[in-house]
C-alpha positions in Angstrom: 17.6 70.0 30.4 18.7 70.8 26.9 17.2 69.6 23.6 20.0 67.1 23.1 19.3 65.5 26.6 15.7 65.2 25.7 16.5 63.6 22.3 18.9 61.1 24.0 16.2 60.1 26.5 13.7 59.7 23.6 16.2 57.5 21.8 16.6 55.4 24.9 12.8 55.0 25.1 12.6 54.0 21.5 15.4 51.5 22.0 13.6 50.0 25.0 10.3 49.7 23.1 12.2 48.1 20.1 13.8 45.6 22.5 10.5 44.7 24.0 8.8 44.2 20.6 11.7 42.0 19.5 11.4 39.9 22.7 7.6 39.5 22.2 8.1 38.5 18.5 10.7 35.9 19.4 8.4 34.4 22.1 5.5 34.4 19.6 7.7 32.5 17.1 8.6 29.9 19.8 4.9 29.4 20.7 4.0 29.1 17.0 6.8 26.5 16.5 5.7 24.5 19.5 2.1 24.6 18.3 3.1 23.3 14.9 5.2 20.6 16.5 2.3 19.6 18.8 -0.1 19.6 15.8 2.3 17.3 13.9 2.7 14.9 16.8 -1.1 14.8 17.3 -1.6 13.9 13.6 1.2 11.3 13.9 -0.3 9.6 16.9 -3.8 9.8 15.5 -2.5 8.1 12.4 -0.9 5.3 14.4 -4.0 4.8 16.5 -6.1 4.4 13.3 -3.7 1.7 12.1 -3.8 -0.3 15.3 
């Protein structure tokens, strides 16, 4: 296995890690958005319940 083969494999590994990190980041953003939405809904319904 030559040096160029080794570097190609290394590049593939880096790309895979990069893809996984991107995937995790986008999932975290989804969770954060859902959390913020749920927080807003909770405040909204709490506000309504206080008015009733």
